[in-house]
N, C-alpha and C positions, 0 to 999 in steps of 0.2 A: 463233389464235382465243382470245378472252378467255372467262373463266368465265361471264359474264353472257349470252353469246350461244351458247355451245357446245351447250346443251340444245335450242336451237331448230333445230339443223341435223340433220334426220332423215337426210339423205344421208350423214352422217359415220358412221353405224352400219353394221356388216357386214350383208350382205343377209339372213342367217338370223336376225338379231336386230333387224331394222328395225321390226317391229311392237312388240317390247318397248320399244325406245327411244322410239318415238312415244307409247306408252301411259304411260311414265314421265313424259314431257313433259306430256301432257294432264292426268294426275293432279296433277302439281306445279302446273300452271296453275290447276286447280280449287281446290286448297288455298290458293292465293295470292289468290283472289278476295276483294274487300272484303265486309264484313258486310252491305252492302246487296244483294249478289248471292247469298250463301250463308249459311244459318244454322249455328249451332254444331254441331248434330247431323249435318248434311250434311258439314260440314268434318271432323268426327271420323270418320265412316264412311269418307270418302274417304282420310283419313289412315291408317286401319287397312289399307285395301287397298294404299296406297302403301308401307307398312311391309313387307307381305308380298313385294312386288316388290323392294324395296331389299335385303332379306335375301339375295336371290339375285343381286343386281346386282354389277357389277364396281366396284372402288374408284373408277375414273374416273367411272362413272355416279353413284355415291353423292356424289362430290365435286361434280358438276354440279348435282345436286338440292339439295345443301346450299347452294351458291352462289345458286341460284334462290330458296331459302326464307329466306336470311339477312335481307333487308330487311323481312320481314313483321312486323307488329305483333301478330299472333296466329298461333300455331303449334299443331297438334294434339299432345297430350301423347305419344302413341305414337311419332310421328315424331321429336320432340325427344329422347325417351329413346334411341331407336336411334342417331341420328346423333351425339349427344353422347358415346356410348361407342364410336364408330367410331375408326379410326386418327386420330392427331393432325392429319394433313393434311386430313381430312374434318371432324372435330369442331371443329378450330380455327377454321374459318370462322364457325360459329355462336357459339362461345365468345367470340370477339373482337368480333363485330359485331352479333349478333342481339339486338334490343331486346325481343323477345317472351319471352325466357327469364326465368323467375321465380327467386327465391332457392332454391326447392325444386329446380328443374331444375339449378342450378349446384351446390348441395350434393350432390345425387345423383350428378352427374358426378364431382365431386371424390372422393367415397367409392368409386365403382365403377370409375372409369377409372384411368389411371396417372400417374406423376410428370410426364410431358410435358404431359398435359392440364392438370394443376394449375399448371404453370409458365406455360402460355398464359393460363389464367384469372387468374393473378396480375396481369397487365397490363390486364385488362378495366376499362373506365371505370365508375365508380360502384359498385364492390363494396360490399355492405352488411356490417354487423358480423357477422352470422351466417355469411356466406360466408368472410370473412377469418379468423374464428375457426376455421372448419373447415379452411381451408388451413394455418393455423399448427399445427393438431393433428397433422399428419403429420411435423413436425420436419424438413422438407426445407429446408436452409439457402438454396439457390438460389431456391426459391419464396418463402420468407419475405423474402429481400432484395428480390425483385421487388415484393412487396406493400408493403413499407415505402417503396419508391421511388415507388409509385403514389400520387400526391398526391390523386387523386379517390376512393381507397378509404377507407372508414370503419372504424375499429378499436374494438373493445370493450375495456373495462378488463381483462376476463378474458383476452382475446387478447394485450393489451400485456404483462400480467404473465407470461404463458407465454413470450413472447419474451425478456423481461427475464431470466427464469430460464435460458433457453437460452443467452443471451449470456455466461453465466459460462464455458461451454465453447467458445463461438463469439464471441470478443471483437470480431470484425469487424462484428457486429450493433449494437454500442454506438453508433457514430457515426450509423447510420441511425435508431436509436430516438430519439436526441436531436433529430432533425429533425422528429419527429412531434408534432403539437399535442396528441395524446391522452395523451402521457406525463405522469405526475403526479410530484410530489416524492417520494412513497413509493417509486416505482420507480427514480427517479434516484438517491436516497440509497443504496439498497442496491446498485445497479449501480456506484456509485462505487468499491466495493472491488475490482473487477476491471477497471475501465476504464484506458485509457492516460492519459498526462499531459495531452494535449490535450483529451480528453473530460472529464477531471476538472475542468479549468478551465471548460469550458462548463457543467458541472453547477453549479459554485459561482456562476457569473455569472447563470445563469438560474433556478436552483431554491433558492438559499439565501435564503429569504424572511424578511421581518420578522414578529415576533409582536406588534407594537405595538398593532394593533387588538384582538387577543385580550386583551392586558393592560389596555386601556382599559375594555372591557366587563365584565371580571371583577375590577376593582380592589377592589370592596367585598366580593367573595366570599372573599377571603383572610381578612378579619376574621371572617366567619361561620365558616369552617372552623377558625380558631384558637379561637373560642369553643366549638366542638364537640370541641376537643382533637385535631383531625385524625383523628378516629375512622373516617371514611368512606374506605376505601382507593380507591374509584373517583374521588372528587373530589380526593383527595390526589395521585394519580398525574397527573391532568390539570393540576392547579395547579402541580405540580413542572415540568411541561413549559412552562407559560406564564410562570412567575415570572421576574423580571429577574436575581435573584442566581444565580450559577452555582456558586460554591464552597460546600463543605459546612462550615458553621460548627461543627457538633457534632463532626465529624471533626478539625477544627483544634484544638479544645479538648482532645481526647484524644491527639493526635499527639505523638510524641517530638521532632518537628521544630517549628521556630518558625512554619512556614507552608509553602505550596506551593513558593515560591521557594527556601527553605532545603533542602527535600527534593530538589529538582532539582539544586541546587548540589552537594549531597553525592553524588548519583548521577553527576554529571559528573566528580567527583574519584575516586570509588571504583568506579564501574561500576554498572550497573543490575541489581540482584538481583531475584528474584521477589517478595520481601517489600517491597522499596522500590518496585517497580512498582505493587503493590497499594496501598501507602500513597499514592503520587502520584494514583492513580485516586480513592481515597476523598476526598482533599483537594480534587480537582478537581470533585467532585460527580457522579462516574460510578461505575458498578459495576466490579469488577476484570475481568470478562469484556470489557466495553467498552474498558477501559484496555488490556488485553492485545491486543485486535484493533487498536487505534490504534498502540500501540508496536511491534507486529509487522508492520505494513504495510510492504512493501518500497519503495513509492514515497515515503513520508514526508509526503505532503500532510496526512494526518490530524493529524500533530503540529502543523502550523500552525493547524489548526482548533481543536485543544485549547488551544493557547497564546492565540489571539486570544479565544476564548470565555471563558476564565478571567481575562483581563486581564493575562496574563504579557507581559513585555517581549521585545524582540529578543534580548537577552542570555540570557534564560531559554530561549528557543527554541534558541539555539546550545548552551546547556548540556545541554538535553534531547537534542539531536542527538549531542553529544559523549558523553553517558552510555551510548549504545548503540554507541559506538566506530565510528560511521560516518565515511567519509572527508570531510574538510573542504576539502581542496585537491587540485589535480591535481599531477602531477609537475612541471609548469611553475610551480607556486606560485599559480595562479589559484584562485578559489572553485570547488569541485567543482560540476558541473552539477546534481546531485541537491539539494545544499544550496541552491544558488542558486534552483532552482525552488520549493523549500519556503519560502524567505524571501520570494519574490515572492508566493506564495499568501497568506502572512501579511499582507503589505502591502495586498493588494487587498480583503481581507475586512473588513466591518464587524462589530463585536462582536456585535450582536443577531442578525445573519444567521449568524455562526459558531455562536452558541449554538443556533439552530434546528436546524442540521445535527447538532451534538453531542447535543442533547437527543433528536432522533429516533433517532439511533444507539443511545443508551442505552436509550430506550424500547423499541425493537424487539429489542435484543440482551440485555436483562436484565429489564425490567419485564414484558414479555410472555412471558418464558421460564419458563413453568410446568413442573413435572415431566412432565406429559403431553406438552407440546410438545417438551421435551428428548428424551424417549424417541422421539417421532415423528421427530425429526431424525436421531437415531442409527440408527433402523431404516428410515429412508427412507419413512415412511408419510405421504405428502403429503395423503391424505384426512383425516388427523386434525387438519389445520390448519383453524381457523375461517375460512371463506371471506369473512366480513365484517370480519375483523380485519387491517388493514394491517400493524400491528407483527408479528403472528404470521407472516404470509406473508413479511415482510422478514427476520425471524429465520431462517426455514426456508431462504431463499435464501442469506443471508450466511454462515450457519454450516454449511451442508451440506458444503462442501469441507473445513472444519476437522475434521469428524467422518468424513472419508474417503469421502464419497459421490462 
């Protein structure tokens, strides 16, 4: 017997409980009446009585009532609260199919019920931002994966950022995040640091955007800022992100090397010391912290981004690789797969798009890194991060592991 008809069969109940079963059926029928037959107050009172009976009913009876009420467009709150917190086999009928449930109903169920309920909810069609954000808040990876796979679910930026942060310890979330239309460049750029090679390629292909339009609309602002002697730090930082020139001319004039290429050539010959690494970062127009993050990356793709953004050649890329004493060939004499992957990354990137990624990294890893934020990262005080500042949030996520969190 299927669930839709089981409640209608009074003869299926044991003789001593025949009246109870019949009354459950009748009350469920009354609650199910259309608005033209019953008003909201009558439905609510009937629902209250139904709840009292359901609390003493068997799991099979509660499941039958849940199946009877699932198609309704309107459901008494008291009945919804009770059944949504029931066992998963009962609550799941409503969670999966009942259109009458509000966001408040779903959020309440997620908070008060268990992981199985939340996993069922993750597959429900049309989940709103507030519901998915609530589900993400429990940090249950299986449920988060189900939400990310749910193409009809809507995700908030707060929810996306929480999953991006979690993906640092759960890399399997990266691929699912990259398929979501809600993911923005700020999240993708910071996730790049712990993604695998395939996901990194997707990030560069999809999120390495051009700054051409920003450069066009702000072209005359550079002259204005120069007339003001670059005295405004806010506009100066923004213009540094927008401008076309990547290398630091002032650092080149003060450097003991003839230029960035010369510094890298020396590093290839003598090895990459801490001082030389800092010098290369200054010449490339990034802060030493950003340079250290790039040079210390085990995958190596950031090296390709640095070289392409600064106009370095393939030879310079090889010298930079060689300076860190990374393997260049396999035992068979072929190009090492890591080096080959980095060289391919260099080839597929346009200069302007490589600069966007590099500038964002530098912006989030250094320009936004105030003493207060640095202390917050060291101490794990996520609440100290400005919720409106994408660079600060990116720095918190990218550097948290470096500070042992």
